[in-house]
Structures are given as C-alpha cells and as structure tokens.
PDB file of N, CA, C, O and CB in Angstrom:
ATOM      1  N   UNK A   1     102.371 -55.941 -45.766  1.00  0.00           N
ATOM      2  CA  UNK A   1     101.394 -55.770 -44.683  1.00  0.00           C
ATOM      3  C   UNK A   1     100.272 -56.793 -44.849  1.00  0.00           C
ATOM      4  O   UNK A   1      99.814 -57.045 -45.963  1.00  0.00           O
ATOM      5  CB  UNK A   1     100.818 -54.317 -44.673  1.00  0.00           C
ATOM      6  N   UNK A   2      99.845 -57.363 -43.767  1.00  0.00           N
ATOM      7  CA  UNK A   2      98.804 -58.383 -43.847  1.00  0.00           C
ATOM      8  C   UNK A   2      97.439 -57.762 -44.093  1.00  0.00           C
ATOM      9  O   UNK A   2      97.244 -56.559 -43.915  1.00  0.00           O
ATOM     10  CB  UNK A   2      98.776 -59.213 -42.573  1.00  0.00           C
ATOM     11  N   UNK A   3      96.502 -58.600 -44.503  1.00  0.00           N
ATOM     12  CA  UNK A   3      95.154 -58.099 -44.779  1.00  0.00           C
ATOM     13  C   UNK A   3      94.505 -57.552 -43.516  1.00  0.00           C
ATOM     14  O   UNK A   3      93.841 -56.517 -43.557  1.00  0.00           O
ATOM     15  CB  UNK A   3      94.284 -59.206 -45.378  1.00  0.00           C
ATOM     16  N   UNK A   4      94.695 -58.249 -42.385  1.00  0.00           N
ATOM     17  CA  UNK A   4      94.041 -57.788 -41.148  1.00  0.00           C
ATOM     18  C   UNK A   4      94.619 -56.455 -40.694  1.00  0.00           C
ATOM     19  O   UNK A   4      93.891 -55.613 -40.168  1.00  0.00           O
ATOM     20  CB  UNK A   4      94.196 -58.837 -40.028  1.00  0.00           C
ATOM     21  N   UNK A   5      95.904 -56.258 -40.889  1.00  0.00           N
ATOM     22  CA  UNK A   5      96.505 -54.980 -40.516  1.00  0.00           C
ATOM     23  C   UNK A   5      95.955 -53.858 -41.393  1.00  0.00           C
ATOM     24  O   UNK A   5      95.643 -52.772 -40.905  1.00  0.00           O
ATOM     25  CB  UNK A   5      98.039 -55.048 -40.633  1.00  0.00           C
ATOM     26  N   UNK A   6      95.843 -54.133 -42.680  1.00  0.00           N
ATOM     27  CA  UNK A   6      95.285 -53.135 -43.591  1.00  0.00           C
ATOM     28  C   UNK A   6      93.852 -52.824 -43.209  1.00  0.00           C
ATOM     29  O   UNK A   6      93.437 -51.665 -43.202  1.00  0.00           O
ATOM     30  CB  UNK A   6      95.356 -53.622 -45.048  1.00  0.00           C
ATOM     31  N   UNK A   7      93.107 -53.854 -42.895  1.00  0.00           N
ATOM     32  CA  UNK A   7      91.698 -53.687 -42.520  1.00  0.00           C
ATOM     33  C   UNK A   7      91.574 -52.861 -41.250  1.00  0.00           C
ATOM     34  O   UNK A   7      90.744 -51.955 -41.173  1.00  0.00           O
ATOM     35  CB  UNK A   7      91.021 -55.054 -42.328  1.00  0.00           C
ATOM     36  N   UNK A   8      92.401 -53.174 -40.249  1.00  0.00           N
ATOM     37  CA  UNK A   8      92.334 -52.439 -38.989  1.00  0.00           C
ATOM     38  C   UNK A   8      92.784 -50.990 -39.171  1.00  0.00           C
ATOM     39  O   UNK A   8      92.171 -50.075 -38.621  1.00  0.00           O
ATOM     40  CB  UNK A   8      93.196 -53.128 -37.926  1.00  0.00           C
ATOM     41  N   UNK A   9      93.845 -50.783 -39.936  1.00  0.00           N
ATOM     42  CA  UNK A   9      94.352 -49.436 -40.128  1.00  0.00           C
ATOM     43  C   UNK A   9      93.336 -48.558 -40.850  1.00  0.00           C
ATOM     44  O   UNK A   9      93.386 -47.332 -40.747  1.00  0.00           O
ATOM     45  CB  UNK A   9      95.659 -49.472 -40.904  1.00  0.00           C
ATOM     46  N   UNK A  10      92.426 -49.177 -41.572  1.00  0.00           N
ATOM     47  CA  UNK A  10      91.483 -48.412 -42.381  1.00  0.00           C
ATOM     48  C   UNK A  10      90.496 -47.618 -41.528  1.00  0.00           C
ATOM     49  O   UNK A  10      90.047 -46.548 -41.941  1.00  0.00           O
ATOM     50  CB  UNK A  10      90.728 -49.341 -43.305  1.00  0.00           C
ATOM     51  N   UNK A  11      90.155 -48.125 -40.352  1.00  0.00           N
ATOM     52  CA  UNK A  11      89.095 -47.449 -39.591  1.00  0.00           C
ATOM     53  C   UNK A  11      89.504 -47.024 -38.188  1.00  0.00           C
ATOM     54  O   UNK A  11      88.664 -46.533 -37.434  1.00  0.00           O
ATOM     55  CB  UNK A  11      87.909 -48.343 -39.494  1.00  0.00           C
ATOM     56  N   UNK A  12      90.763 -47.196 -37.817  1.00  0.00           N
ATOM     57  CA  UNK A  12      91.191 -46.802 -36.478  1.00  0.00           C
ATOM     58  C   UNK A  12      91.879 -45.434 -36.515  1.00  0.00           C
ATOM     59  O   UNK A  12      92.437 -45.029 -37.534  1.00  0.00           O
ATOM     60  CB  UNK A  12      92.139 -47.863 -35.880  1.00  0.00           C
ATOM     61  N   UNK A  13      91.825 -44.745 -35.390  1.00  0.00           N
ATOM     62  CA  UNK A  13      92.445 -43.426 -35.326  1.00  0.00           C
ATOM     63  C   UNK A  13      93.968 -43.539 -35.219  1.00  0.00           C
ATOM     64  O   UNK A  13      94.510 -44.633 -35.058  1.00  0.00           O
ATOM     65  CB  UNK A  13      91.887 -42.633 -34.136  1.00  0.00           C
ATOM     66  N   UNK A  14      94.637 -42.414 -35.310  1.00  0.00           N
ATOM     67  CA  UNK A  14      96.097 -42.407 -35.373  1.00  0.00           C
ATOM     68  C   UNK A  14      96.755 -43.007 -34.135  1.00  0.00           C
ATOM     69  O   UNK A  14      97.731 -43.748 -34.251  1.00  0.00           O
ATOM     70  CB  UNK A  14      96.588 -41.000 -35.566  1.00  0.00           C
ATOM     71  N   UNK A  15      96.235 -42.696 -32.963  1.00  0.00           N
ATOM     72  CA  UNK A  15      96.840 -43.220 -31.735  1.00  0.00           C
ATOM     73  C   UNK A  15      96.742 -44.741 -31.704  1.00  0.00           C
ATOM     74  O   UNK A  15      97.695 -45.425 -31.330  1.00  0.00           O
ATOM     75  CB  UNK A  15      96.159 -42.614 -30.488  1.00  0.00           C
ATOM     76  N   UNK A  16      95.590 -45.261 -32.096  1.00  0.00           N
ATOM     77  CA  UNK A  16      95.403 -46.710 -32.100  1.00  0.00           C
ATOM     78  C   UNK A  16      96.303 -47.361 -33.137  1.00  0.00           C
ATOM     79  O   UNK A  16      96.833 -48.449 -32.908  1.00  0.00           O
ATOM     80  CB  UNK A  16      93.936 -47.066 -32.371  1.00  0.00           C
ATOM     81  N   UNK A  17      96.478 -46.703 -34.276  1.00  0.00           N
ATOM     82  CA  UNK A  17      97.387 -47.227 -35.295  1.00  0.00           C
ATOM     83  C   UNK A  17      98.788 -47.384 -34.722  1.00  0.00           C
ATOM     84  O   UNK A  17      99.455 -48.394 -34.945  1.00  0.00           O
ATOM     85  CB  UNK A  17      97.414 -46.305 -36.528  1.00  0.00           C
ATOM     86  N   UNK A  18      99.230 -46.356 -33.970  1.00  0.00           N
ATOM     87  CA  UNK A  18     100.572 -46.428 -33.381  1.00  0.00           C
ATOM     88  C   UNK A  18     100.671 -47.572 -32.382  1.00  0.00           C
ATOM     89  O   UNK A  18     101.689 -48.261 -32.323  1.00  0.00           O
ATOM     90  CB  UNK A  18     100.930 -45.104 -32.697  1.00  0.00           C
ATOM     91  N   UNK A  19      99.613 -47.776 -31.594  1.00  0.00           N
ATOM     92  CA  UNK A  19      99.627 -48.866 -30.616  1.00  0.00           C
ATOM     93  C   UNK A  19      99.732 -50.217 -31.314  1.00  0.00           C
ATOM     94  O   UNK A  19     100.495 -51.087 -30.893  1.00  0.00           O
ATOM     95  CB  UNK A  19      98.365 -48.821 -29.740  1.00  0.00           C
ATOM     96  N   UNK A  20      98.964 -50.381 -32.376  1.00  0.00           N
ATOM     97  CA  UNK A  20      99.006 -51.644 -33.120  1.00  0.00           C
ATOM     98  C   UNK A  20     100.386 -51.843 -33.730  1.00  0.00           C
ATOM     99  O   UNK A  20     100.967 -52.925 -33.647  1.00  0.00           O
ATOM    100  CB  UNK A  20      97.921 -51.670 -34.224  1.00  0.00           C
ATOM    101  N   UNK A  21     100.903 -50.777 -34.346  1.00  0.00           N
ATOM    102  CA  UNK A  21     102.210 -50.880 -34.987  1.00  0.00           C
ATOM    103  C   UNK A  21     103.274 -51.231 -33.960  1.00  0.00           C
ATOM    104  O   UNK A  21     104.165 -52.033 -34.238  1.00  0.00           O
ATOM    105  CB  UNK A  21     102.570 -49.567 -35.702  1.00  0.00           C
ATOM    106  N   UNK A  22     103.186 -50.628 -32.756  1.00  0.00           N
ATOM    107  CA  UNK A  22     104.148 -50.899 -31.694  1.00  0.00           C
ATOM    108  C   UNK A  22     104.058 -52.360 -31.249  1.00  0.00           C
ATOM    109  O   UNK A  22     105.076 -53.015 -31.029  1.00  0.00           O
ATOM    110  CB  UNK A  22     103.911 -49.958 -30.499  1.00  0.00           C
ATOM    111  N   UNK A  23     102.837 -52.855 -31.118  1.00  0.00           N
ATOM    112  CA  UNK A  23     102.655 -54.243 -30.692  1.00  0.00           C
ATOM    113  C   UNK A  23     103.208 -55.206 -31.735  1.00  0.00           C
ATOM    114  O   UNK A  23     103.833 -56.210 -31.393  1.00  0.00           O
ATOM    115  CB  UNK A  23     101.169 -54.538 -30.435  1.00  0.00           C
ATOM    116  N   UNK A  24     102.975 -54.894 -33.008  1.00  0.00           N
ATOM    117  CA  UNK A  24     103.488 -55.749 -34.079  1.00  0.00           C
ATOM    118  C   UNK A  24     105.011 -55.722 -34.088  1.00  0.00           C
ATOM    119  O   UNK A  24     105.653 -56.768 -34.185  1.00  0.00           O
ATOM    120  CB  UNK A  24     102.934 -55.301 -35.448  1.00  0.00           C
ATOM    121  N   UNK A  25     105.592 -54.520 -33.988  1.00  0.00           N
ATOM    122  CA  UNK A  25     107.045 -54.400 -33.997  1.00  0.00           C
ATOM    123  C   UNK A  25     107.660 -55.113 -32.798  1.00  0.00           C
ATOM    124  O   UNK A  25     108.717 -55.734 -32.913  1.00  0.00           O
ATOM    125  CB  UNK A  25     107.458 -52.926 -34.003  1.00  0.00           C
ATOM    126  N   UNK A  26     106.998 -55.023 -31.652  1.00  0.00           N
ATOM    127  CA  UNK A  26     107.490 -55.692 -30.456  1.00  0.00           C
ATOM    128  C   UNK A  26     107.527 -57.204 -30.686  1.00  0.00           C
ATOM    129  O   UNK A  26     108.483 -57.880 -30.305  1.00  0.00           O
ATOM    130  CB  UNK A  26     106.606 -55.347 -29.233  1.00  0.00           C
ATOM    131  N   UNK A  27     106.481 -57.716 -31.310  1.00  0.00           N
ATOM    132  CA  UNK A  27     106.414 -59.147 -31.573  1.00  0.00           C
ATOM    133  C   UNK A  27     107.489 -59.596 -32.540  1.00  0.00           C
ATOM    134  O   UNK A  27     108.023 -60.698 -32.418  1.00  0.00           O
ATOM    135  CB  UNK A  27     105.057 -59.514 -32.112  1.00  0.00           C
ATOM    136  N   UNK A  28     107.809 -58.734 -33.512  1.00  0.00           N
ATOM    137  CA  UNK A  28     108.830 -59.090 -34.494  1.00  0.00           C
ATOM    138  C   UNK A  28     110.229 -58.910 -33.918  1.00  0.00           C
ATOM    139  O   UNK A  28     111.139 -59.681 -34.222  1.00  0.00           O
ATOM    140  CB  UNK A  28     108.670 -58.245 -35.761  1.00  0.00           C
ATOM    141  N   UNK A  29     110.394 -57.877 -33.074  1.00  0.00           N
ATOM    142  CA  UNK A  29     111.725 -57.502 -32.609  1.00  0.00           C
ATOM    143  C   UNK A  29     112.288 -58.487 -31.586  1.00  0.00           C
ATOM    144  O   UNK A  29     113.507 -58.589 -31.444  1.00  0.00           O
ATOM    145  CB  UNK A  29     111.685 -56.117 -32.010  1.00  0.00           C
ATOM    146  N   UNK A  30     111.433 -59.207 -30.876  1.00  0.00           N
ATOM    147  CA  UNK A  30     111.910 -60.131 -29.847  1.00  0.00           C
ATOM    148  C   UNK A  30     111.813 -61.563 -30.378  1.00  0.00           C
ATOM    149  O   UNK A  30     110.720 -62.128 -30.413  1.00  0.00           O
ATOM    150  CB  UNK A  30     111.088 -59.972 -28.526  1.00  0.00           C
ATOM    151  N   UNK A  31     112.934 -62.160 -30.790  1.00  0.00           N
ATOM    152  CA  UNK A  31     112.893 -63.507 -31.353  1.00  0.00           C
ATOM    153  C   UNK A  31     112.412 -64.526 -30.324  1.00  0.00           C
ATOM    154  O   UNK A  31     112.842 -64.510 -29.170  1.00  0.00           O
ATOM    155  CB  UNK A  31     114.272 -63.904 -31.875  1.00  0.00           C
ATOM    156  N   UNK A  32     111.524 -65.404 -30.752  1.00  0.00           N
ATOM    157  CA  UNK A  32     111.043 -66.456 -29.867  1.00  0.00           C
ATOM    158  C   UNK A  32     109.915 -66.028 -28.962  1.00  0.00           C
ATOM    159  O   UNK A  32     109.386 -66.846 -28.209  1.00  0.00           O
ATOM    160  CB  UNK A  32     112.156 -66.957 -29.041  1.00  0.00           C
ATOM    161  N   UNK A  33     109.527 -64.752 -29.016  1.00  0.00           N
ATOM    162  CA  UNK A  33     108.437 -64.292 -28.168  1.00  0.00           C
ATOM    163  C   UNK A  33     107.518 -63.389 -28.967  1.00  0.00           C
ATOM    164  O   UNK A  33     107.941 -62.350 -29.473  1.00  0.00           O
ATOM    165  CB  UNK A  33     108.975 -63.558 -26.927  1.00  0.00           C
ATOM    166  N   UNK A  34     106.257 -63.788 -29.077  1.00  0.00           N
ATOM    167  CA  UNK A  34     105.291 -62.991 -29.820  1.00  0.00           C
ATOM    168  C   UNK A  34     104.289 -62.389 -28.849  1.00  0.00           C
ATOM    169  O   UNK A  34     103.659 -63.114 -28.078  1.00  0.00           O
ATOM    170  CB  UNK A  34     104.574 -63.845 -30.894  1.00  0.00           C
ATOM    171  N   UNK A  35     104.134 -61.065 -28.880  1.00  0.00           N
ATOM    172  CA  UNK A  35     103.124 -60.447 -28.023  1.00  0.00           C
ATOM    173  C   UNK A  35     101.756 -60.666 -28.655  1.00  0.00           C
ATOM    174  O   UNK A  35     101.631 -60.586 -29.877  1.00  0.00           O
ATOM    175  CB  UNK A  35     103.407 -58.923 -27.816  1.00  0.00           C
ATOM    176  N   UNK A  36     100.733 -60.939 -27.859  1.00  0.00           N
ATOM    177  CA  UNK A  36      99.394 -61.129 -28.413  1.00  0.00           C
ATOM    178  C   UNK A  36      98.932 -59.855 -29.107  1.00  0.00           C
ATOM    179  O   UNK A  36      99.134 -58.754 -28.594  1.00  0.00           O
ATOM    180  CB  UNK A  36      98.395 -61.534 -27.307  1.00  0.00           C
ATOM    181  N   UNK A  37      98.320 -60.004 -30.260  1.00  0.00           N
ATOM    182  CA  UNK A  37      97.861 -58.846 -31.017  1.00  0.00           C
ATOM    183  C   UNK A  37      96.784 -58.113 -30.236  1.00  0.00           C
ATOM    184  O   UNK A  37      95.800 -58.711 -29.801  1.00  0.00           O
ATOM    185  CB  UNK A  37      97.333 -59.269 -32.399  1.00  0.00           C
ATOM    186  N   UNK A  38      96.982 -56.805 -30.063  1.00  0.00           N
ATOM    187  CA  UNK A  38      95.998 -55.957 -29.379  1.00  0.00           C
ATOM    188  C   UNK A  38      95.667 -56.499 -27.994  1.00  0.00           C
ATOM    189  O   UNK A  38      94.502 -56.742 -27.679  1.00  0.00           O
ATOM    190  CB  UNK A  38      94.717 -55.845 -30.213  1.00  0.00           C
ATOM    191  N   UNK A  39      96.678 -56.686 -27.180  1.00  0.00           N
ATOM    192  CA  UNK A  39      96.435 -57.257 -25.855  1.00  0.00           C
ATOM    193  C   UNK A  39      96.115 -56.162 -24.846  1.00  0.00           C
ATOM    194  O   UNK A  39      94.976 -55.701 -24.779  1.00  0.00           O
ATOM    195  CB  UNK A  39      97.652 -58.068 -25.387  1.00  0.00           C
ATOM    196  N   UNK A  40      97.116 -55.735 -24.049  1.00  0.00           N
ATOM    197  CA  UNK A  40      96.849 -54.728 -23.019  1.00  0.00           C
ATOM    198  C   UNK A  40      96.854 -53.316 -23.592  1.00  0.00           C
ATOM    199  O   UNK A  40      96.149 -52.439 -23.094  1.00  0.00           O
ATOM    200  CB  UNK A  40      97.879 -54.834 -21.901  1.00  0.00           C
ATOM    201  N   UNK A  41      97.642 -53.097 -24.632  1.00  0.00           N
ATOM    202  CA  UNK A  41      97.793 -51.741 -25.143  1.00  0.00           C
ATOM    203  C   UNK A  41      96.505 -51.235 -25.781  1.00  0.00           C
ATOM    204  O   UNK A  41      96.226 -50.037 -25.761  1.00  0.00           O
ATOM    205  CB  UNK A  41      98.929 -51.685 -26.152  1.00  0.00           C
ATOM    206  N   UNK A  42      95.723 -52.147 -26.345  1.00  0.00           N
ATOM    207  CA  UNK A  42      94.483 -51.730 -26.981  1.00  0.00           C
ATOM    208  C   UNK A  42      93.383 -52.740 -26.694  1.00  0.00           C
ATOM    209  O   UNK A  42      93.259 -53.725 -27.423  1.00  0.00           O
ATOM    210  CB  UNK A  42      94.678 -51.561 -28.495  1.00  0.00           C
ATOM    211  N   UNK A  43      92.585 -52.529 -25.658  1.00  0.00           N
ATOM    212  CA  UNK A  43      91.475 -53.443 -25.381  1.00  0.00           C
ATOM    213  C   UNK A  43      90.505 -53.438 -26.552  1.00  0.00           C
ATOM    214  O   UNK A  43      89.968 -52.394 -26.920  1.00  0.00           O
ATOM    215  CB  UNK A  43      90.746 -53.051 -24.073  1.00  0.00           C
ATOM    216  N   UNK A  44      90.287 -54.606 -27.131  1.00  0.00           N
ATOM    217  CA  UNK A  44      89.449 -54.670 -28.327  1.00  0.00           C
ATOM    218  C   UNK A  44      88.745 -56.014 -28.348  1.00  0.00           C
ATOM    219  O   UNK A  44      89.405 -57.050 -28.268  1.00  0.00           O
ATOM    220  CB  UNK A  44      90.289 -54.462 -29.625  1.00  0.00           C
ATOM    221  N   UNK A  45      87.432 -56.026 -28.452  1.00  0.00           N
ATOM    222  CA  UNK A  45      86.706 -57.300 -28.467  1.00  0.00           C
ATOM    223  C   UNK A  45      87.053 -58.108 -29.705  1.00  0.00           C
ATOM    224  O   UNK A  45      87.187 -57.555 -30.797  1.00  0.00           O
ATOM    225  CB  UNK A  45      85.195 -57.061 -28.404  1.00  0.00           C
ATOM    226  N   UNK A  46      87.195 -59.385 -29.539  1.00  0.00           N
ATOM    227  CA  UNK A  46      87.488 -60.247 -30.680  1.00  0.00           C
ATOM    228  C   UNK A  46      86.190 -60.649 -31.361  1.00  0.00           C
ATOM    229  O   UNK A  46      85.259 -61.121 -30.709  1.00  0.00           O
ATOM    230  CB  UNK A  46      88.282 -61.498 -30.241  1.00  0.00           C
ATOM    231  N   UNK A  47      86.131 -60.462 -32.679  1.00  0.00           N
ATOM    232  CA  UNK A  47      84.942 -60.806 -33.445  1.00  0.00           C
ATOM    233  C   UNK A  47      84.929 -62.260 -33.746  1.00  0.00           C
ATOM    234  O   UNK A  47      84.000 -62.749 -34.388  1.00  0.00           O
ATOM    235  CB  UNK A  47      84.861 -60.013 -34.723  1.00  0.00           C
TER     236      UNK A  47
END
C-alpha cells in the first residue's frame, strides 16, 4: 500500500475508504486506463 493511501485511510470514514479502494481497483483492473484518484466518486480538494 502506498504512503498516500495509508495516510488517507487513517482519517477517512468507512464509506470513503470503500470509494477510494474501488477507484484504485478500477484503475488497476482496466489495463491502459487509469481513473483519476478521488475524481467523481469522492469530491476532495487537492492540497
């Protein structure tokens, strides 16, 4: 698991964790196509 994933999982609620995990799995599961991290499924301001 990457550092950013560990960091995000540390303070987000369970539903948000599932959304992030789903987005990551989607990006890995489709070869040649990466979904943007935390795009539509979880609106989140970029720091």
